[in-house]
C-alpha positions as CSV (number, residue, x, y, z in Angstrom):
1,M,37.5,22.8,1.8
2,L,39.8,20.3,3.7
3,R,39.1,18.0,1.1
4,A,39.9,19.9,-2.0
5,H,43.2,20.5,-0.5
6,Y,43.6,16.6,0.0
7,Q,42.6,16.7,-4.0
8,H,45.7,19.2,-4.7
9,L,48.2,17.2,-2.7
10,A,47.4,14.1,-4.1
11,Q,47.6,15.5,-7.4
12,R,51.0,16.8,-7.2
13,L,52.1,13.9,-6.2
14,I,50.3,11.8,-8.3
15,F,51.4,13.7,-11.7
16,G,55.1,14.0,-11.2
17,Q,55.3,16.6,-8.9
18,P,56.0,14.6,-5.3
19,P,57.2,17.1,-2.9
20,S,61.2,16.0,-1.4
21,G,62.4,15.3,1.7
22,S,60.0,15.3,4.9
23,R,57.2,16.8,3.4
24,R,56.8,13.8,1.1
25,R,55.1,11.8,4.6
26,A,52.6,14.6,5.2
27,F,51.9,13.9,1.2
28,L,51.3,10.5,1.5
29,A,49.1,11.0,4.6
30,A,46.7,12.9,2.7
31,L,46.3,11.0,0.2
32,S,45.4,8.2,2.5
33,L,42.7,10.7,4.1
34,L,41.8,11.3,0.5
35,A,41.0,7.7,-0.4
36,I,38.9,7.1,2.5
37,S,37.2,9.8,2.4
38,S,36.2,9.1,-1.2
39,I,35.1,5.7,-0.2
40,A,32.9,7.0,2.7
41,S,31.6,9.4,0.5
42,A,30.9,7.3,-2.2
43,Q,28.7,4.9,0.4
44,Q,27.0,7.9,1.6
45,E,26.3,9.5,-1.9
46,H,24.7,6.0,-3.4
47,I,21.3,7.8,-3.3
48,P,18.7,5.4,-5.9
49,A,17.7,7.7,-9.1
50,L,14.1,6.7,-8.1
51,I,12.9,6.4,-4.4
52,K,9.4,4.9,-4.3
53,I,7.5,4.8,-0.9
54,V,4.8,2.9,-0.7
55,V,1.7,3.4,1.5
56,P,-0.7,0.5,2.2
57,F,-3.4,2.3,2.1
58,A,-5.6,4.3,-0.5
59,A,-4.8,7.4,-1.6
60,G,-6.4,10.5,0.2
61,G,-6.2,9.2,3.7
62,G,-3.9,10.8,6.7
63,S,-1.2,8.1,6.4
64,D,-0.9,9.1,2.3
65,V,-1.5,12.7,2.9
66,I,1.8,13.1,5.4
67,A,3.6,10.6,3.2
68,R,3.5,13.0,0.5
69,V,4.5,15.9,2.3
70,V,7.3,13.8,3.8
71,S,8.9,12.8,0.5
72,K,8.7,16.2,-0.9
73,Q,11.1,16.7,1.8
74,L,13.3,13.9,1.2
75,S,13.4,14.1,-2.4
76,E,15.0,18.1,-1.6
77,R,17.4,16.7,0.8
78,L,18.6,13.8,-1.0
79,A,18.6,15.4,-4.3
80,T,16.9,13.0,-5.9
81,N,13.2,11.9,-7.1
82,V,11.1,10.6,-4.2
83,I,7.5,9.5,-5.2
84,V,4.6,8.0,-3.1
85,E,2.9,4.7,-4.3
86,N,-0.9,3.6,-3.0
87,R,-1.0,-0.2,-2.2
88,P,-4.0,-0.8,-0.1
89,G,-5.2,-4.4,1.0
90,N,-5.6,-6.1,4.2
91,G,-5.0,-3.3,6.9
92,G,-2.2,-2.4,5.1
93,L,-0.3,-5.6,5.4
94,I,-0.2,-6.4,1.8
95,G,2.2,-3.1,0.6
96,A,4.4,-3.7,3.8
97,A,4.5,-7.3,2.5
98,A,6.0,-6.1,-0.9
99,V,8.5,-3.4,0.4
100,A,10.0,-6.5,3.1
101,R,10.7,-8.6,0.0
102,G,11.5,-5.7,-2.6
103,P,15.0,-4.9,-3.3
104,K,17.9,-3.9,-0.6
105,D,19.2,-0.7,-2.4
106,G,16.7,1.7,-1.1
107,S,14.7,2.6,-4.1
108,V,11.8,1.2,-2.3
109,L,10.6,2.5,1.4
110,L,7.5,1.8,3.6
111,F,5.4,4.7,5.5
112,H,3.4,2.8,8.0
113,S,1.3,3.5,10.8
114,T,1.0,1.9,14.6
115,S,-1.2,-0.4,12.7
116,L,1.7,-2.4,10.9
117,V,2.5,-3.9,14.5
118,T,-1.0,-3.9,15.5
119,G,-1.8,-5.8,11.9
120,A,0.6,-8.2,12.2
121,A,-0.5,-9.0,15.7
122,T,-3.8,-10.0,14.8
123,S,-3.2,-11.1,11.5
124,K,-3.8,-15.4,10.9
125,R,-1.4,-15.1,8.0
126,Q,2.0,-14.0,8.6
127,L,3.0,-12.9,5.2
128,F,6.5,-12.0,7.0
129,D,8.0,-10.8,10.3
130,V,7.6,-7.4,11.6
131,T,10.6,-7.3,13.7
132,T,13.1,-8.1,11.2
133,D,12.5,-8.3,8.0
134,L,11.4,-4.1,8.0
135,L,13.7,-1.7,9.6
136,P,12.2,1.5,10.7
137,F,14.8,4.4,10.4
138,S,12.6,7.2,11.4
139,F,9.5,7.6,13.5
140,I,7.8,10.9,11.5
141,A,5.6,11.8,14.7
142,E,3.7,10.3,17.6
143,S,0.5,11.4,18.9
144,P,-2.2,10.4,21.5
145,M,-6.0,9.7,20.6
146,L,-8.7,11.1,22.1
147,V,-11.7,9.1,23.7
148,G,-15.1,10.7,23.0
149,V,-18.6,10.1,23.8
150,S,-21.3,11.8,22.9
151,A,-22.4,15.5,24.2
152,L,-25.8,13.5,25.2
153,S,-23.7,11.1,27.5
154,K,-23.4,11.9,31.3
155,I,-20.0,10.5,30.9
156,K,-17.7,13.5,31.3
157,T,-14.4,12.4,32.7
158,P,-11.8,9.4,32.7
159,Q,-13.2,8.8,36.5
160,D,-17.1,8.9,35.3
161,L,-16.1,6.0,32.2
162,V,-14.0,3.4,34.6
163,A,-16.9,4.2,37.6
164,A,-19.9,3.6,34.8
165,A,-18.0,0.4,33.6
166,Q,-17.2,-0.7,36.9
167,K,-21.1,-0.8,37.6
168,S,-22.5,-2.0,34.9
169,P,-19.6,-4.6,32.8
170,D,-20.3,-5.1,29.2
171,G,-23.2,-2.6,29.7
172,I,-21.0,0.4,28.0
173,T,-20.3,-0.1,24.1
174,Y,-17.4,1.4,22.3
175,G,-17.1,1.5,18.3
176,S,-14.4,1.2,16.7
177,P,-12.9,1.0,12.5
178,G,-13.2,-2.8,12.8
179,I,-11.7,-5.8,14.4
180,G,-7.8,-5.6,15.0
181,S,-7.6,-1.7,14.3
182,I,-6.0,0.5,16.7
183,G,-9.5,1.8,17.8
184,H,-10.3,-1.7,18.7
185,L,-7.1,-2.8,20.5
186,G,-6.7,0.5,22.0
187,V,-9.7,0.2,24.0
188,E,-9.2,-3.4,25.0
189,L,-5.8,-2.5,26.8
190,L,-8.0,0.2,28.5
191,N,-10.2,-3.0,29.9
192,D,-6.9,-4.5,30.8
193,A,-5.3,-1.3,32.3
194,A,-8.8,-0.4,34.5
195,K,-9.8,-3.9,35.1
196,I,-13.1,-3.2,33.3
197,Q,-15.6,-4.4,30.3
198,L,-16.5,-2.1,27.4
199,R,-18.0,-4.2,25.3
200,H,-16.7,-3.7,21.1
201,I,-19.3,-2.9,18.4
202,P,-17.3,-3.4,15.2
203,Y,-18.0,-0.8,12.1
204,T,-16.4,-0.7,8.5
205,G,-14.7,2.3,9.3
206,T,-14.5,5.3,11.6
207,A,-17.3,7.8,10.2
208,P,-19.7,5.2,10.5
209,A,-18.9,4.6,14.0
210,L,-18.9,8.6,14.9
211,I,-22.2,8.7,13.8
212,D,-23.8,6.2,16.4
213,V,-21.3,7.6,18.8
214,A,-22.8,11.1,18.2
215,A,-26.3,9.6,18.3
216,G,-25.7,8.1,21.4
217,R,-26.4,4.7,20.7
218,V,-22.6,3.4,21.0
219,G,-21.1,4.6,24.4
220,L,-17.8,6.0,23.0
221,T,-14.1,6.0,20.4
222,I,-11.3,6.9,20.5
223,G,-9.1,8.0,17.3
224,S,-7.3,10.7,16.5
225,Y,-7.6,14.5,16.7
226,S,-8.2,14.3,12.6
227,A,-10.5,11.1,12.8
228,L,-13.2,12.9,15.2
229,A,-12.5,16.0,13.8
230,S,-16.1,16.2,12.2
231,Q,-17.9,15.3,14.9
232,L,-16.1,17.3,17.6
233,S,-16.1,20.0,15.5
234,S,-20.0,20.1,15.3
235,G,-20.3,19.4,19.6
236,R,-21.8,16.0,19.2
237,V,-19.0,14.1,20.4
238,V,-17.4,15.6,23.1
239,P,-13.5,14.7,24.1
240,I,-12.7,13.5,27.8
241,A,-9.4,12.3,27.6
242,V,-6.1,11.8,25.3
243,T,-4.7,7.8,25.4
244,S,-0.8,9.3,26.5
245,A,0.3,9.1,29.7
246,Q,0.9,12.2,30.1
247,P,-1.1,15.3,29.3
248,N,-0.4,16.7,25.5
249,P,0.1,20.9,24.9
250,A,-2.4,20.5,22.0
251,F,-5.1,19.5,24.2
252,P,-4.5,21.5,27.5
253,Q,-8.1,20.8,28.7
254,L,-8.3,16.9,28.4
255,P,-6.6,14.9,31.4
256,P,-4.6,11.6,30.4
257,M,-7.0,8.4,30.7
258,A,-4.6,7.4,32.7
259,I,-5.5,9.0,35.6
260,A,-8.8,6.7,35.6
261,A,-6.9,3.3,34.5
262,P,-3.0,3.4,36.0
263,G,-0.4,2.1,33.4
264,Y,-2.4,3.3,30.2
265,N,-1.2,4.1,27.5
266,A,-2.1,4.0,23.5
267,N,-0.4,6.2,21.1
268,I,-0.6,6.4,17.0
269,W,3.2,6.8,15.5
270,Y,4.0,6.9,11.4
271,A,7.3,5.6,10.8
272,L,9.5,5.0,7.2
273,F,10.9,1.6,7.0
274,A,13.1,-0.3,4.5
275,P,13.7,-3.9,4.2
276,A,16.1,-5.3,6.1
277,G,19.6,-6.2,3.7
278,I,20.2,-2.4,3.0
279,P,23.3,-0.8,3.3
280,P,24.2,0.5,6.4
281,S,25.9,3.6,5.5
282,L,22.3,4.0,2.9
283,M,20.3,3.7,6.4
284,Q,22.3,6.0,8.1
285,R,21.9,8.7,5.5
286,L,18.2,8.2,5.3
287,H,17.9,8.1,9.1
288,R,19.2,11.8,9.4
289,E,17.4,12.9,6.5
290,A,14.1,12.1,7.4
291,T,14.8,12.7,11.2
292,E,15.7,16.5,9.8
293,A,12.1,16.1,7.3
294,A,10.1,15.6,10.7
295,R,11.2,18.7,12.1
296,S,10.6,21.0,8.9
297,P,7.7,23.5,9.2
298,E,6.0,22.0,6.6
299,V,5.8,19.1,8.6
300,Q,5.1,20.1,12.2
301,T,2.4,22.4,10.4
302,L,0.4,19.4,9.3
303,L,0.8,17.5,12.3
304,K,0.3,20.3,15.0
305,P,-3.6,19.5,14.7
306,D,-3.2,15.9,16.0
307,G,-0.6,17.2,18.9
308,A,2.2,15.2,17.5
309,A,5.8,15.4,17.7
310,P,8.6,13.6,16.0
311,V,10.2,10.3,18.1
312,Q,13.7,11.2,18.7
313,G,16.5,7.7,19.1
314,S,19.0,5.9,17.4
315,L,18.5,3.4,14.6
316,P,18.4,0.3,17.5
317,E,16.4,2.6,19.5
318,L,13.7,2.8,16.8
319,A,14.1,-1.1,16.3
320,Q,13.7,-2.2,19.7
321,R,10.5,0.5,19.8
322,V,8.7,-1.7,16.9
323,R,9.4,-4.7,18.9
324,Q,8.2,-3.7,22.0
325,D,5.1,-2.4,20.8
326,Y,4.4,-5.5,18.6
327,A,4.9,-8.0,21.7
328,M,2.7,-5.6,23.6
329,W,-0.3,-5.8,20.7
330,K,0.7,-9.8,20.9
331,R,0.0,-10.3,24.2
332,L,-3.0,-8.5,23.8
333,A,-4.1,-10.3,20.8
334,I,-3.6,-13.6,22.5
335,E,-5.3,-13.0,25.6
336,K,-8.6,-11.6,24.3
337,H,-8.6,-13.9,21.3
338,I,-8.3,-11.3,18.6
339,I,-7.5,-12.8,15.2
340,V,-8.2,-11.1,11.4
341,D,-8.3,-13.8,8.6
């Protein structure tokens, strides 16, 4: 309404109907405000006609499912076409590198998870700088993982696990989806926090690791609720803790692992990134719209089973979170000699 009023005043001034006397200054001020408003609006509304959100994993996985719901929300909020493009390879680093080297106009974005920083921290080849070449503009959600053991196991609580591991160093095994995965590094972080030594058994994915945990051939594993759901629902794998520092409302019966391993905190997050060099005004618009999309009922319904919640924060705060997480996992990778070729 105010903008329309300014436009009307400016038109009178420009097209030969200038006011006389003291009102002229008001019209000139209105024209100046209109110009500033128009420039700001043009900068904010420069949205590409097509936006590709690269998911660096195969279609149908957890990240892919979340990204497709988020992309639909962004398409509506930005009034443009937003599609998902899967570019799997090298633990998610191939697709991330493509976005980092891609156009800087907002037409190609990245949807990634904690594996972006764990992968970069453990990779032998550095395809890009995860802390400077990609800029997070929204953390869609953060959720705890669950510590799962066989229903046949005598381990029932976090205290049981730590006590058993202290009694038998290297005697309790854990399965992960592979070397350098969050399931691997998350337990190594637990080893550090609790001063214990659980022995790593790498698998080619979560499913085969879960099968051996359920059968009692492997001591435990960690992963999101969705990743463990098949064996949890059968009752063959039993959760004993969450990996977050605090209890999670979605799992009220589960204590945090930190009660037996002080300071332990290993969550999963999902976030949207843009390549460094994107116009600041567009970055702010993407931040605002993606933050609202994360709060939408559609996204919240999808994330609720995992106990996930949006992460609030300014653009500098989100970038700082990525730097801190990368530094933590890089330190752990160096200390534990974890390198992925």
